[in-house]
C-alpha positions in Angstrom: 12.9 -8.7 25.5 15.4 -10.8 23.6 16.6 -10.2 20.1 14.6 -13.1 18.6 11.4 -11.6 19.9 12.4 -8.2 18.6 13.1 -9.7 15.2 9.7 -11.3 15.1 7.9 -8.1 16.2 9.8 -6.1 13.6 8.7 -8.5 10.8 5.1 -8.4 12.1 5.2 -4.6 12.0 6.2 -4.7 8.3 3.6 -7.3 7.4 0.9 -5.4 9.3 1.6 -2.2 7.4 1.8 -4.1 4.2 -1.6 -5.7 4.7 -3.3 -2.5 5.7 -1.8 -0.8 2.6 -3.0 -3.6 0.4 -6.5 -3.3 1.9 -6.5 0.4 1.4 -5.6 -0.1 -2.3 -8.5 -2.5 -2.7 -6.2 -5.5 -3.4 -7.5 -7.6 -0.5 -10.7 -7.7 1.4 -11.1 -6.0 4.8 -11.5 -8.9 7.1 -13.8 -6.9 9.4 -16.2 -5.7 6.8 -15.6 -8.5 4.3 -15.6 -5.7 1.6 -13.1 -4.4 -0.9 -12.5 -0.8 -0.1 -10.1 1.6 -1.8 -8.6 4.7 -0.2 -5.4 5.5 -1.9 -4.5 8.3 0.5 -4.7 5.8 3.4 -2.6 3.4 1.4 0.1 6.0 0.8 0.3 6.8 4.5 1.2 3.1 5.3 3.7 3.0 2.4 5.3 6.2 3.7 5.4 4.7 7.2 7.4 1.8 5.9 9.7 4.2 3.9 10.3 6.1 7.2 11.0 2.9 9.0 13.6 2.0 6.4 15.4 5.3 6.8 15.2 5.2 10.6 16.6 1.6 10.9 19.3 2.0 8.2 22.4 0.1 9.4 20.6 -1.6 12.3 18.9 -4.4 10.4 20.1 -7.9 9.5 20.5 -8.5 5.8 17.3 -10.6 5.7 15.3 -7.8 7.5 16.6 -5.1 5.2 15.8 -7.2 2.1 12.4 -8.0 3.3 11.6 -4.4 4.1 13.0 -3.2 0.7 11.1 -5.8 -1.3 7.8 -5.1 0.7 8.1 -1.4 -0.1 8.9 -2.0 -3.7 5.9 -4.3 -4.1 3.6 -1.8 -2.4 4.8 1.1 -4.5 4.2 -0.9 -7.8 0.7 -1.8 -6.6 0.1 1.8 -5.6 1.1 3.1 -9.1 -1.2 0.4 -10.6 -4.1 1.6 -8.5 -3.5 5.3 -9.1 -3.4 4.6 -12.9 -6.7 2.6 -12.6 -8.3 5.5 -10.7 -7.2 8.0 -13.3 -8.5 5.9 -16.1 -11.8 5.5 -14.3 -12.1 9.2 -13.9 -11.2 9.8 -17.5 -13.8 7.3 -18.7 -16.5 8.9 -16.5 -15.6 12.4 -17.9 -15.7 11.1 -21.4 -19.1 9.5 -20.8 -20.4 12.7 -19.3 -19.1 14.7 -22.3 -20.8 12.4 -24.7 -24.1 12.6 -22.8 -23.8 16.4 -22.8 -23.2 16.5 -26.6 -26.4 14.5 -27.2 -28.5 17.1 -25.4 
């Protein structure tokens, strides 16, 4: 396999993990189910996979590949924090609602 094909496959691997993580965060629809699903543990697995890939390939990537990988990870981590904050706020709101209902009884 020549280097050009390897470069394309590497970029596809990054994009594939990015898309799966975004689906798991509920940011994009699952094309199979046409549904928005959220599984933050699953999303974290794919983000961690890209982190591992960055460590394992350090010093072996072109400048473009390295930048693309770093920026992809950064974008995913920012989205992950946003989604974990949303989940925490939703849980807090649910608990507050339950407490108010219990107080009325």
